[in-house]
C-alpha positions in Angstrom: 74.1 140.4 89.5 77.3 140.4 91.5 79.8 137.4 91.4 79.4 136.8 95.0 75.6 136.3 94.9 75.9 134.1 91.9 78.2 131.9 93.8 75.8 131.7 96.6 73.0 130.8 94.3 75.2 127.9 93.0 75.7 126.8 96.7 71.9 127.1 97.4 71.1 125.0 94.0 73.3 122.2 95.2 71.5 121.9 98.5 68.1 122.6 97.1 68.7 120.1 94.1 69.6 117.3 96.9 66.1 118.1 98.9 64.3 115.9 96.4 66.6 113.0 97.1 66.3 113.4 100.7 62.7 114.1 100.6 62.4 110.6 98.9 64.2 109.2 101.7 62.1 110.7 104.5 58.7 111.0 103.3 57.9 107.2 102.7 59.1 106.5 106.1 57.8 109.3 108.3 54.9 110.4 106.0 54.3 113.6 104.3 52.7 115.2 107.4 55.4 114.2 109.9 58.5 114.9 107.6 57.2 118.3 106.4 56.4 119.1 110.0 59.6 118.0 111.6 61.6 119.8 108.8 59.9 123.1 109.6 60.5 122.6 113.5 64.1 121.7 112.9 64.5 124.7 110.8 62.8 126.8 113.4 64.8 125.6 116.4 67.9 126.4 114.4 66.9 129.8 113.2 65.6 130.8 116.7 69.1 129.9 118.1 70.8 132.0 115.9 68.4 134.7 116.4 69.0 134.4 120.4 72.8 134.3 119.7 72.7 137.5 117.6 69.9 139.1 119.8 67.7 139.6 117.0 63.9 140.2 118.2 60.9 138.1 116.8 59.0 140.0 114.3 55.7 139.6 115.9 54.2 142.8 114.6 54.2 141.3 111.1 52.5 138.1 112.2 49.9 138.2 109.4 52.5 138.8 106.6 54.6 135.8 108.0 51.5 133.6 108.0 51.0 134.5 104.5 54.7 134.0 103.2 55.0 130.9 105.6 52.1 129.1 103.9 53.3 130.1 100.2 57.0 129.7 100.7 57.5 126.9 103.0 54.5 125.0 104.7 52.5 124.5 101.5 55.2 123.7 99.0 57.2 121.2 101.5 53.9 119.3 102.4 53.1 119.0 98.7 56.7 118.0 97.6 56.6 115.4 100.3 53.2 114.0 99.2 54.6 113.9 95.5 57.7 112.4 96.7 55.8 109.2 97.7 55.3 108.4 94.0 57.4 110.6 91.8 61.0 110.0 91.0 63.6 112.5 92.5 64.7 113.7 89.2 61.0 114.4 88.0 60.5 116.5 91.1 63.4 118.4 90.4 62.5 119.2 86.9 58.9 119.9 87.5 60.0 122.2 90.6 61.6 124.6 88.1 58.0 125.9 86.9 58.0 127.9 90.0 59.8 130.5 87.9 56.8 130.6 85.6 54.4 131.1 88.5 56.8 133.6 89.8 56.6 135.6 86.5 52.8 135.9 86.8 53.0 136.9 90.5 55.7 139.5 89.7 53.8 140.9 87.0 50.4 141.0 89.0 52.1 142.7 91.8 53.9 145.0 89.4 57.4 144.0 90.2 58.3 143.0 86.6 56.6 143.3 83.3 55.1 140.1 81.7 56.3 140.4 78.0 55.7 138.1 75.0 58.9 136.5 75.5 57.7 135.5 78.9 54.6 134.4 77.8 56.3 132.1 75.2 58.3 130.8 78.0 55.2 129.8 80.0 54.1 127.7 77.1 57.3 126.1 76.5 57.5 125.4 80.2 54.1 123.5 80.2 55.3 121.5 77.2 58.3 120.5 78.9 56.6 119.5 82.0 54.2 117.3 79.7 57.2 115.6 78.1 58.6 114.9 81.4 55.5 113.3 82.6 54.2 111.5 79.4 57.4 110.4 77.8 59.7 109.8 80.6 61.2 106.3 81.5 58.5 106.0 84.2 55.1 104.7 82.9 52.7 107.7 83.1 50.2 106.0 85.4 47.2 108.0 87.0 49.2 108.2 90.3 52.2 109.6 88.6 50.2 112.3 86.7 48.4 113.2 90.0 51.9 113.3 91.7 53.4 115.5 89.1 50.4 118.0 89.4 50.7 118.2 93.1 54.5 118.9 92.6 53.6 121.7 90.2 51.1 122.9 92.6 54.1 123.2 95.2 56.0 124.9 92.5 53.1 127.5 92.0 52.8 128.3 95.8 56.7 128.8 95.7 57.0 130.9 92.8 54.0 133.1 93.9 55.8 133.5 97.4 59.1 135.2 95.7 58.1 138.7 94.9 56.3 138.7 98.5 59.4 137.7 100.1 61.3 140.5 98.3 58.9 143.1 99.6 59.1 141.6 103.1 62.8 142.5 103.1 61.8 146.2 102.9 60.3 145.9 106.5 62.2 143.1 108.3 65.7 141.5 108.5 66.4 138.5 106.3 66.8 136.3 109.6 63.6 137.4 111.2 61.6 136.8 108.1 63.2 133.3 107.6 62.7 132.5 111.4 59.4 134.0 111.6 57.8 132.1 108.6 59.3 128.8 109.4 57.7 129.1 112.9 54.3 130.0 111.0 54.8 126.8 109.0 55.3 124.8 112.3 51.8 126.0 113.6 50.2 125.2 110.2 51.7 121.7 109.9 51.4 120.8 113.5 47.8 119.4 113.5 48.6 116.9 110.4 51.9 116.0 112.0 50.4 115.0 115.3 47.6 113.0 113.6 50.0 111.1 111.6 52.9 110.6 114.2 51.7 107.1 115.4 52.0 105.7 111.9 55.7 107.3 111.3 58.6 105.0 111.1 61.6 106.7 112.6 64.5 104.9 110.8 68.0 106.1 110.8 68.0 107.1 107.3 64.7 109.0 107.4 65.8 110.9 110.6 69.1 111.8 109.1 67.4 113.0 105.9 64.9 115.2 107.5 67.7 116.7 109.8 69.7 117.7 106.8 66.4 119.1 105.1 65.4 121.0 108.4 68.7 122.4 109.5 70.6 122.9 106.1 68.2 123.2 103.2 65.4 124.8 105.2 67.0 126.9 107.9 70.4 128.0 106.8 70.0 127.9 102.9 66.6 129.9 103.1 68.5 132.5 105.4 70.9 132.8 102.7 68.4 133.1 100.0 66.7 135.9 101.9 69.9 137.8 102.0 70.6 137.4 98.6 66.9 138.6 97.4 67.6 141.7 99.3 70.1 142.8 96.7 68.7 141.2 93.3 65.1 141.4 91.6 62.8 138.4 92.3 63.0 136.7 89.0 67.0 137.0 89.0 67.0 135.3 92.4 65.1 132.3 90.9 67.8 131.4 88.7 68.7 128.9 91.6 65.6 126.8 90.2 67.3 126.6 87.1 70.5 125.3 88.4 68.7 123.1 91.2 67.1 121.2 88.4 70.4 120.0 87.1 71.7 119.2 90.6 68.5 117.4 91.2 68.6 115.1 88.4 72.4 114.6 88.9 72.1 113.5 92.5 68.9 111.4 91.5 71.2 109.6 88.7 74.0 109.1 91.1 72.6 108.3 94.5 69.5 106.6 93.5 70.4 105.0 90.2 67.3 106.4 88.5 66.7 105.9 84.8 66.9 108.9 82.3 65.6 109.1 78.7 65.9 111.7 75.7 62.5 112.7 76.2 63.0 113.5 79.9 66.0 115.4 78.8 64.2 117.3 76.0 61.3 118.2 78.6 63.9 119.5 81.0 65.7 121.4 78.3 62.4 123.2 77.5 61.6 123.9 81.1 65.0 125.4 81.3 64.6 127.4 78.2 61.2 128.5 79.3 62.5 129.7 82.4 65.3 131.7 80.7 62.5 133.3 78.6 60.3 134.2 81.5 63.3 135.6 83.5 64.6 137.7 80.4 67.9 136.2 80.6 70.1 136.0 77.7 73.6 134.0 78.3 74.9 135.4 75.0 74.2 138.9 75.8 75.5 138.5 79.3 78.6 137.2 78.0 78.9 140.0 75.6 78.5 142.5 78.1 81.1 140.8 80.5 83.5 140.3 77.7 83.0 143.0 74.7 84.7 142.3 71.2 87.8 144.6 70.9 87.0 147.3 68.2 88.8 146.9 64.9 
């Protein structure tokens, strides 16, 4: 992976890590349906304005494909993440979301994008154990609601991970900006009924509106456009290294901004999840370092 793509992934990770905190601010006030729908609407408006300025046509001939990736990549995950944020601490959400890499590995293997090796299978097992540690042994009491919220969060990660190889294939037929705008517009259509139904119960506080504005404009619209530009040039699993880094950023923001508690069990579970994702992605930092800085021959 070239250095510029890695730097861009770090920037994305910081934004996407903060999205769990912002979702916890917006979702309780607006409700999951309204916050997710408004987020998709703002992203679509921003991306549509950019498309108009750059004179990009809307990819209407590919509307079926955009509906599919719109559901898997944005509509489904953001709705489920918003629901889980009602009861799940932001740091937990950030840690559990990294399991998207596990599901992405299965999807990539099924679509014959990348092979599913023994190391990747071992990583899947470690990821599940790590997620169990985060839920069962963390500083928050593992109530029935917390467990359900964690499962919903992992379902969102499953949809997001499954979408990654499909998004890679979509770049062969469409421009990144067109894909990003098209799938967010499709997500708006899917989330509109639920958002309108819950609209009378939404509380449009200043904090909630500001949070959903950042989510829609920055973390969904602009950041996802950047991600689609990166995924053109790197393999699907390599592009998901942003999930590793966003986990660290998500926990960092949760501790710094929300003063959420931490524990050794939560740290151990998070470490297992990250290790699992390294195995699934076939990433070896020591090998990468050796290739970048080979030892001098004696």
